[in-house]
Structure formats: C-alpha cells, structure tokens
N, C-alpha and C positions, 0 to 999 in steps of 0.2 A: 358495504361489507366491512367486516372488521377482522382483526387477528383472533386467533383462538385464545381461550383463557384457561388458567388453572385457578384453584381458589384463591380469593383476594385476601383472606385473613391469614394470620400466621398458623402453621401447624400446632395443633393442641399440645403436643408433647414438648414444645418449646416455651410454653407459657411460664413454667417455673424459672427458666433461664432468664426470661425477660423481667420477671419479678426481681431477680437478683440485681439487674441493672438499676432499678429504682431504689433499691435499699442501700446500694453501695455509696460509700463516702468518697466521691470523686474529688481528686485533689490535683494541683499543679506541681511541677517540679521547679524549684527555685534554689539555687545554691546547694543542690544535692539533697534538699529536704522536700518532702511532700507537704503542701500547705493548702488550706482552704482559701487563703487570700483575704483581702480587705473588702472586696466589692459585692458581697452577697452571693446569691445563687441565681442561675438561669435555667430554664427548662429546655430539655431537648425532646423534640417531638418526633414520634414514629411516623414517617411519611406514608406508610401502608395503612395505618389505622387511626391516625391523629390522636393517639394516646400519648401521654407523657412517658417517655422512656427513662429519663434520669434528670437529676439536678446537678449542675456542674458549676465551677467557680465563675462567676461574672467578673472577670478581671478588670480592675480599675487602674488608674494612672499610678497610684502608689506601688501596686503589684508589678507593674511594668518597670518602674524605676528600680525596685529591688532585684528584678530579673536581670536588668542590664548591669547593676552594680556587681551582682554575683558573677556574670559573665566577664566583666572587666577584671574582677579580682582573680579569676581563673586563667586569664589570658597569658600572662608572662610564663607561667609554669607550663602551659600547653605549647606556646610557640617554641620554647626550648626542647620539647620532645622531638626526636628525629621523625622525618616523614614516614620512614618504615615502621617506627613504633606506633605512630598514629594510625597507620594503616593496619597494624596487627590489632589494635583496639577496635577499629571499624569492623574487622572480621568477627570480633565478638558480637557487634550488632547482627551480623549474619545469623550467628548461632541462636540469638534471641528470636529473630524473626521465624526461623525455621521451627524452633521449639513451640512457638505460639501461633503457628499458622492457622489452626482451626479457630482459635479464639479471635484473632484479628479478622478472619473472614466473617465470623458471626457478627462482630461489632460493626463492621462496615456495611454488611448487608442490612442490618436492622436500623442503622443510623442514617445511611444514605439512600436505601432503596435499591442498590445495585444487587442483582442476583448473586446468591452465595457462591456459586460455582466460580463466577468472575472475580468475586471479592477475595476468595482464597487464591485465585490466579495473580492478583495484585501483590500478594506477598512474594511469589515467585519473581515478579518483575522487580520488586524492591531489592530482593536478594542479588539478582543479576546486576542491577545498577550499582549497588554498593560494592560488589566484588570487582566490577570493571574499574571503578574509581580507586580501590584499594591497590589494584595492580598498577596504577599510574603514579605511585608515590614518587618515583625517581624522575618524573617529569618536571618536578618542582626545582628546575635548575636554571641558572642564568647562563651567560655566555662571556667569552672574552672577545674583545673587539680591538683589532690592530690599528687604532686611531693614530698612534705614533710609533716610531721605531724604538724609542728609548725608554717608554714608560709602559705601565700596565694598566689596562682599562677593562673592567669587568662589570657585570650586572648580577644582581641576586633578586630572588623573589621574596617578598615580605608580606605577611598577613596584614589585613586591615585592623583587626582588633575584634570588636563585637559586631557580628552580623545578625541582621534581622531577616528571617525567613518566614514569609507569609504565604500559606499554601491553600489551594481551593478545596471545595466540598466533594468533587466528583470522585476522587481517588484518595480519600484521606490517609490511609496507612501508607499506600505507596509513596505519596508526595512527602509525607512526614519523614519517613525513614530514608528514602533515596535522596532527598534535597538537603538534608543536613550533611551529607557525606563529603561533598566537595569543599564547603567552607571549613569543616573540621580538618580534613586532610591538608588543607593549605595552612593550617596553623591558627585559624580564628576560633573563637568561641561563638556560641549560637544562642540566640532567643528565637525559639519556634513558636509562632502564632497559629494555634489550631483554627480550622475553619469554624465560622459562627454556626453553621448548620450541622456540621458533623464532627464534633470535637472528642468522640468517645475513644477511638483508636489512637489518636495522638496523645491523649491523656494517659491511656494505658501504656503506651510506649514510654512516655516519660517515667512512669513508675518503675519500669523494667531497666531504663537507662541508668537509673540512680545507683544500680548494683555493678554497672559494667564500665562507667566513664567517671573520671575525676569530678568532684563537686564543682558545679558552675560551668563546666564545659559546655553542657547543653541544658537549656532551661526552656520549659514548655509552659506557655500560658494559654488561656482560653479567652472567652468574652467576645464582645462584638468588634467588628472592625472599625465602627465609629469611635469607640473609646480606646480599647486595648490596642488595636492596630494603628490608630492615628498616634497614640502616645509613643509607640515603638518607633514609627517612622520619623517622628519629630525629635526624638531623643538626641541631644547633642553629642553623646558618646557613641552613637551608632552612625558609622560613616559608610557602611555598605549594607544596601537593602536589596533583597531579591523577592520578587512578587510574581505569582501565578494566579491569573484570574481574568476579570472582565476589563474591557478597554476603559469604561468610565472610572472604575476604581483605580486602574493603573495611572490614568492622568491625574487623579486626586492625589495619589502617592507621590508623583513627580512634583506636584505643587507643594504638598506638605513638607517633603524633604528639603526642597529648595528654600522653604521659609525659615529653616532652622540651621542651615549649613550647606556647604558645597559637598554633596554626597554622591557616591557612585550607585546608580540604581539600575537594575536589570528587570526587565519586564517580559514575561511570556504571556501573551494576551490571547484575545479571541480570534475567530476566524469565520469566514463565510466561504468555505473552501470548494473549489470547482473539481469535478471529475469530467474530463473531456473524452468523449468516445467517438473515434473517427470511423469512417464507413467501412474500413477493412477489419475492424475488430470483430471478435467472436461475440455475438450478442449474449449468449448464455453466460460466457465468462465475465463479461462486462457487467451483467445484471447481478450476478453473484458478488462481484467486487463493489458494486454500489450498495448492496445490502450490508456488507461487511464494513465498508467505509462510513456508514452512518452511525456505528457504534450503538445499535439499538440495545446491546447488552448493558449500557449504562444510561439507557433512556435517551440517547442522543446527546447526553450531557458531556460533551468532549470538545475542546477547542479545535482539534484536528479533524472532526467529522467533515466528510465530503458531502455537505448538505445541498450543494448545487449540482445536479446531474445535467451536464451539457452534452446532449447526444445529437449526432447528425441526423437530420430528418429522414434519411433513408433507413435508419435502424430504429427510429423511435418507437414504432409499434412493437417490434419484438422486444426491445430492451425494456420498455416501460411495462409491458405485459408481464414479463418474467419477474421484474422488480415488485409489482403489485401482488402477483401470486405469491412470491416469496414473503413479503410483509404479512400476508394473511395467514402465514403459518407460525408467525412469532407468538409464543405462548406468554401472555401477560398474567401476573399473578404475585403471590407472596414472594418477596425476595429470599425468604427462608426455605422455600420449596425447591428441591433439587430439579424439579421439572420446569421451572420458570426460566424464561429467555429474557424477559423485560419486567422490571418493577415499577414503582411510581416515581414521579418526579420529587425532588428533594424537599420542597416546602410549599406552603400555600401561596406565598408570595411569588415564587418562581412558576408555579403552575398557573397562576393568574397571568403572568407575563406571557407564557408560552400560548395559552388558550386565547389570549387577546390577539396575538399575531395570527393565529389560525383563523379567528373571526374576520381579521383584516384581509387575509388572503381571499376568503370567500367574497367579501364586499368588494374587493378590487377586481373580481372577475376570474380568478383561478378556479380550477375544478378539483374537488376532492375526489381522487381516484379511490382511495381507501382510508379508513380511520377518520380523524377529525373530531372525535367525541370520546366520552368516557366509554370503556368497554361495557358490554351488556352484562347484567347480572346484579343481584342485590348485594353481593359481596363487594362490589366496588362503589357502594353509596358513601363510604368513608375512605378518606385517603386521597392522595393527589395523583389521580390516574388519568392517563390520556393514551388512547390507542395509537400505535405507530401510524404515521400519516404520510401520504404521498399526494402532492399537488401536481396536476399537469396544467397546461395552458398558461403557465407563468411567463410574464413578460418582464424585461429588465428593470422597469420603474416600480415594480411592486415592492412593498416593504419585505415580503417573504423571499424576494430575490436579492435584497441588499443588506438586511439586518440579520446579526446573529441570533438565532432563536434559542440555541442551546437546549434543544429538546428534540423528540423523535419526529421531526418533520423534514421531509425531503422535497425540494422544489426542482421540477423538471423543466429545462428550457431547451429549445432545439435551435439548430444553426445549419447554414447551407455551405459555407466555405471556411477555410482556415482563418482568414482575416476576421470573420465574424466570431468564430469560436474564441480566438485570442482576446479580441475586444470584450466579449462577454466575461471571460475569466478575470480580466483585469479591471472590470468596471466597478469594483467595490473598493471600500477603504482599507480592507483587510488583505493580508498576504501571508498567511501562515503555512498552509499545505496545499497541494494540487496533486491530481492524478491524471495520467495521460494513457489512454488505451488506443494502440495501434500496432499493427505488425510490421510497420515501415520504420526501419532504424533511422533513416534520415529525418522523417516526420517527427519522431519521437525526440531527437536531440534538437532539432530546429525549434520546435514548439517549446521545449523545456527551457531553452535559453530566453524565450519571450515572455514567459509567465512570471509575474510579480509575486513570487512566494519563496519562503525560505527552505522548505522541505517537500520534495517532490518524489513521487513514485511513477515509474513507467511500467505499465501492465501489473500494477499492484496497488495496494491502498492500505491505510490504517496502521501498518506495522512499524514499530520503532526498532532501529538497529542500534544497540548500545555501542557508544564510541563514535557515532556520527553526530555532528552538531545539529540540534533541533532548535528552531526559533523562526521568527517571521519578519517580513518586510512591512512597511507602512504601519498602520495602526496595530499590527499584530504583535509589536514588541521591539525590545532593544536587548541585544545579547544572545548568547547560545548556550544551550544546556546539553547534558548527556554525552559530553566528550571532553577531550582535553581542554577545549575552550572554556567550558564551564569551570573546570578545576583552576585554570590560570586566571579566570575573571575574579577570583577571590584572593588575588595576590596584587601587590604593587611592585613596580620595578624600580629598584634602587641602583644607581650608577655610581661606581667607585673608581676614582682615578688615583693610581699610585705613582707619584713622581719619584723615579728611581735615580735621577741624576741632574 
C-alpha cells in the first residue's frame, strides 16, 4: 500500500513563472553590488521534473576572496553601530520577508521540493526568529567582577569580524534569513554560503538585502561546498564559522578550518532521533505525534525528525497500525499544488542515497509496512520521488536503525522495559532530539535525564520554541542556536582591569 497522490507535475498555470526563473540573470551579492562572479554558471534542477530551473553563479575561490574582503571592509563601521541600531536594521529584514512571502514560498517550493504551504510557513518562522533575536540586543553586555576591592574589573562582548554562515538545503529561505541575524546583531559582518542544491531564495534574499543593509555587511555567494564552501572555511580572515548540515561535512569543515587557523566552529548536524512511547501513553496521540515528528512535509529531510519510533511492545500494534494508516493518507505530488502534503527529495544524488538505505533495510530483514517505492502513476516517472515509508521488524544492528537517512523513512523498534528503551535511544552516535510519551511525570523526567540528546519534548514533538537553545550531543554538533546562547556565541569575551590605585 502507498500514500495517496496528487498530480506529480507542476500546475500548468505556473509554467510561465517557471520560465521566468530560467530567463533571470541570477547574481551574488558582494560588497553591496550584484555580480555574476568569475566562476561561470551552474544549473539548478527542479526535483519534481528534473528540468533545469535556472543557471546561477558557480562561485570560485576568487569570488569568495572578494566577498570576505568586502565583509572585512564593512566590519569596523558595522561594529561601531550600537546594538539597538543593528536590531532596527534587522527589523527591516523582517519587512522584506513579509513583503516577499509568496515569492520566497514559490522559490523554495520549486527549488527544494517542499510543498508550497510549508514553504510559505518557513517565511513566518524566519520572521519570528529574527524578531526574537532583535529583541535581545541589550543582552550583548559584559559584567563587573569584584576581583579586588581597590580596582575595577569588567568584561565586554566583542565581535569576531567576518563570519562564515553555511546553511542547508532543506529550509533555504528560513536558514538564510534567520541564521544571519545573530552574527549581525553581535556586530559581525557575514558571508552567507547558499546551499548547493537550493540557492534561489538565498540569492534573491541577497538582492533585497542590497537595499536595506550597508554594503558588505552581508554578502551572499552560491556554488558548491567543495569549492566555495571550502574556500570560505579556509580563508584566514574568517575566524568564526557556523555550519548546519550533515555529520561528514561538519567533520570536513572542522578539519579544513583547523588547517588554516585556530577558529571557532559551531556545528548543528544530523540526527537519528528516538521517540519513546511508554505503555501508559495514549496510542492515538502517540501515533499522531510520530507522524508529525517525521516531518513528512519536508520529505523527512530534517535533522530533528524522530525517525526511530521506539514503542513498548504492549502498544506496538495499536500505535503502528495508526501510524501506517496516517502515512497512507499523505498526499504526494507537485510541491506547487496547494493540495500536496509531501513533494520529491531534493536531488538525484540524495534520492539514490535514501533509496539505497531502503533497499538495505529490506535486505537486512525489516518489513516494509507501507511505502518503500516510487508512488504509482505515470506523472512520477520523472523527478526524485519516494512514497513515505514505514519499516517494522527493525532490529538495533540494522543500518536503518543507526544511520541518518534524511528522508521519509520511519523505523519502528519495540522494547519491554525502561532500561531497554533508554539503551535503544542512546545506541547511536547521534544526539540531537528525542521525544518521550508518558502520562507519568516521574517517568518523563527520569528518562529525560538519561537520554543523550540536546533538545527533548515530553508528550510533544518537532516544534521549536524560539528563545530555547537548540543543538545536539555527540556527533549531532557543537554549540547551540535559536536563543541567547546563539547570539553570545558570535562574540568574544574581553576582560579589562582598571588599576585605580
């Protein structure tokens, strides 16, 4: 059985709008100017049709050097701007986002494959995230320390200078807009590296930022991670690097950064996140949460997806039955169709990775309860499609139980007692998120303390609460985002001792 489908090609009335993307002269923002760069052009492919959407700058190392130089030239003027003045300019970014909500939603839908309803929602997320940070401007303060009775000892928060921000493909507008806010508010200038696969909304954002921020304060480059990203991370004038993406790429960034300097690197990486369902939980509520936690509305392409459903054996039949029934109502189709719940995976390479892991799950003995293949219908013959998939009979040693799939694939494991549940939850190298479902308050808090993860929900899943720190344990990352810790992480502490006598 598979999920229901809506037409897999884009609605005909949007063909003209898609043609406009191909005809557009896409440019990068460097030093307040829009430029084609030196590195030629690269193709952006529509994941729903495999047609070429646009040609964008294929940023080379010279382009990166010019972007860093522009950011460095703008730094002194920007750092001398008061935090509240910087916050006011960030609120101008909010106005830009709200004014162009539909355009950004369209760009992310056609570029990433995310359904357009959710892509427009990403704009709202970005607005909220930027506003929360702008509200925190006066948190950029030091402290006085009574180290001695006769002297004055105090600290101040100082920016790093040029910050490299490398963002992932799954929420391109949200990450591009929201993740420049903290370094800018802290007084840094930024070079934003757009995702390889989904550069359109970041490049469009750069065009709009040219009119609302001083030249060089934000620079936006495209290109591949292997060239543009590597050059940015290695640049000796970039002392602060922030990356969101996969564990292998994060480790590569750590190595590259260390080879050219002593740099501060924060990483928000992948997850193989558990959702633990205890025997006193409501099976219907737990099943609904399991569906929501998989983020099928972004094809499961989310680092925080609770992709391991660890359910007590007494509830397994009820919970899994409800999950499978829910999955089979998910409407797969064109991301530009308002009726679509789930679109295609982002690229051929990623589709091959996900489907290879699905095949491995079958070969290692797991059972496909639903999905596991391309949706039925001739409209899905082109594009990177996979029906939402649930595996049962999964055991801890299987690859689908231990490796991040980053796709619409949920693995179900069962357990008998709390010790086994905690052991299963902690049995992977990741530790980003976790969800605990129980009506017992003592169980909830006891288990939460024992789970090796950085962001947990009790009787909930998936939702982020702006202002609370988000980040992972183990291979899931270094540092925290979305709260005051993110803002302060883009500052260095300076200690000043005034000898008064």
